[in-house]
C-alpha positions in Angstrom: -11.2 -46.5 9.3 -10.6 -43.2 10.0 -10.2 -41.4 13.6 -7.3 -41.5 16.6 -7.7 -40.5 19.9 -6.5 -37.0 20.8 -2.3 -36.6 21.4 -2.1 -40.3 19.8 0.4 -40.8 17.0 -0.5 -43.8 14.5 0.0 -43.9 10.6 -2.0 -46.3 8.5 -1.0 -46.9 5.3 -2.9 -44.6 2.2 -6.1 -45.7 1.5 -8.9 -44.5 -1.5 -11.3 -45.0 1.0 -10.2 -41.2 2.4 -10.9 -39.4 -1.0 -14.7 -40.9 -0.4 -15.0 -39.7 3.2 -13.6 -36.1 2.2 -16.2 -35.8 -0.6 -18.8 -37.2 1.6 -17.8 -34.5 4.5 -17.1 -31.9 1.3 -21.1 -32.2 0.3 -22.3 -31.8 4.2 -20.2 -28.5 4.4 -21.1 -27.3 1.5 -25.0 -27.7 2.3 -24.2 -26.0 5.6 -22.1 -23.1 4.8 -21.9 -23.5 1.2 -22.9 -19.6 0.6 -20.0 -18.7 2.3 -17.4 -21.3 0.6 -15.1 -20.1 -2.1 -12.9 -23.3 -2.3 -12.9 -26.4 -0.3 -10.2 -28.7 -0.8 -8.7 -32.1 0.7 -5.2 -31.4 2.3 -2.9 -33.0 4.6 -1.5 -36.1 4.3 -4.8 -38.0 3.5 -4.6 -36.2 0.6 -1.3 -37.4 -1.2 -1.9 -40.8 -2.7 0.5 -43.6 -1.5 1.2 -41.5 1.7 1.2 -42.9 5.3 -0.7 -40.5 7.5 -2.9 -40.3 10.5 -6.3 -41.3 9.8 -7.6 -37.9 10.1 -8.9 -36.1 7.1 -7.8 -32.5 6.7 -9.9 -30.2 5.1 -9.0 -26.7 4.2 -12.0 -24.1 3.3 -11.2 -21.0 1.5 -13.7 -17.8 3.0 -13.7 -13.9 1.7 -13.1 -12.7 5.0 -12.3 -14.0 8.6 -14.5 -11.8 10.3 -17.3 -12.4 7.8 -16.5 -16.4 8.6 -17.7 -16.3 12.2 -21.3 -17.0 10.6 -20.1 -20.5 9.8 -19.5 -21.7 13.3 -22.9 -22.9 14.6 -24.0 -24.4 11.4 -20.7 -26.7 11.1 -20.8 -27.0 14.7 -24.7 -28.5 13.9 -22.6 -31.1 11.6 -21.1 -32.4 14.8 -17.9 -30.4 14.7 -15.9 -28.5 17.7 -15.0 -25.0 17.2 -11.5 -24.6 18.6 -10.9 -20.8 17.2 -7.2 -19.9 15.8 -5.8 -22.9 17.6 -2.3 -21.6 17.2 -2.5 -20.1 13.6 -3.7 -16.7 13.1 -7.2 -15.8 11.2 -7.8 -19.4 11.0 -11.1 -20.7 12.4 -10.5 -24.5 13.5 -13.0 -27.2 13.7 -12.0 -31.0 14.8 -15.1 -33.4 14.5 -15.2 -37.5 16.4 -15.3 -38.2 19.7 -13.7 -40.0 21.2 -11.5 -40.3 18.2 -10.9 -37.2 16.3 -12.0 -38.2 12.3 -11.8 -34.3 10.9 -10.0 -31.2 10.9 -11.5 -28.4 9.0 -9.5 -25.2 8.8 -10.9 -22.1 7.4 -9.1 -19.2 6.2 -9.2 -16.9 3.8 -8.3 -17.6 0.0 -4.8 -16.5 -0.7 -4.1 -16.7 2.9 -0.3 -17.9 4.1 -1.7 -20.9 5.9 -4.4 -21.9 2.7 -1.5 -21.2 0.5 0.6 -23.6 2.7 -1.6 -26.2 2.5 -2.1 -26.7 -1.1 1.2 -25.4 -2.2 2.9 -28.4 0.2 -0.2 -30.8 -0.8 0.8 -30.2 -4.6 4.5 -30.2 -4.4 4.1 -33.8 -2.8 2.2 -35.1 -5.3 4.2 -33.9 -8.1 7.4 -35.0 -6.7 7.7 -38.9 -5.1 10.9 -38.6 -3.8 10.3 -35.8 -2.0 7.0 -37.3 -0.7 9.0 -40.4 0.8 11.3 -38.1 2.1 8.2 -37.1 4.5 7.0 -40.4 4.8 10.2 -41.7 5.8 10.6 -38.9 8.5 6.9 -39.1 9.5 7.5 -42.7 10.0 10.5 -42.6 12.4 9.1 -39.5 14.2 5.7 -41.7 14.9 8.0 -44.3 16.8 9.7 -41.5 18.5 6.5 -39.8 19.6 3.8 -42.2 20.0 2.0 -40.2 22.4 3.4 -36.8 21.6 1.2 -35.1 19.1 2.7 -31.7 19.5 6.7 -33.2 19.3 5.7 -35.3 15.9 4.2 -32.0 14.5 6.9 -29.6 15.5 9.8 -32.1 14.9 8.1 -32.2 11.0 8.5 -28.7 10.8 12.2 -28.2 9.1 11.4 -30.5 6.3 7.7 -28.8 5.7 9.4 -25.1 5.6 12.1 -26.5 3.3 9.2 -28.0 0.9 7.2 -25.0 1.1 10.0 -23.2 -0.3 11.1 -25.3 -2.8 7.4 -25.4 -3.8 7.6 -21.4 -4.1 10.5 -21.6 -6.2 8.8 -23.8 -8.1 6.0 -21.9 -8.8 7.9 -18.9 -9.7 9.9 -20.3 -12.2 6.7 -21.4 -13.5 5.0 -17.7 -13.6 8.1 -16.4 -14.8 8.0 -19.0 -17.7 4.3 -18.3 -18.5 5.1 -14.6 -18.8 
């Protein structure tokens, strides 16, 4: 089952059903706004095999421009999503779906934007580095116990580890690009 009450932090063990649910929702989003989508990716903890996660499917959609993407708001709302504006991240269009339990988050960014890049880099680094994924899972479990009803504090406390992983991911990517030259 997916979905989580707003504000609550509860982790669930990884399940391959999350991939299927992502694929189904991706198809709905493609049908609704496919002409504007440059890429669509499963991101967040539910996209990392073996990772404990809040049972909410995070979907990243890349578009050409933030301004042009406004045309996508109404068709996505017709799929049952609630549009939340930037929701704390400049030039992101953010949507949630599920009531009373949030089941999906859609993060719509310009292709190549910092937020888009961070989501992909973080996911890929954790998939490729099991020791980093284990460290992240342990922190999430600790914070879920500490902040079971404070999702904002849970998220904020993960910040330093996430930033460290992103620095490592960028360094690794730069080294790989240098070798490829």
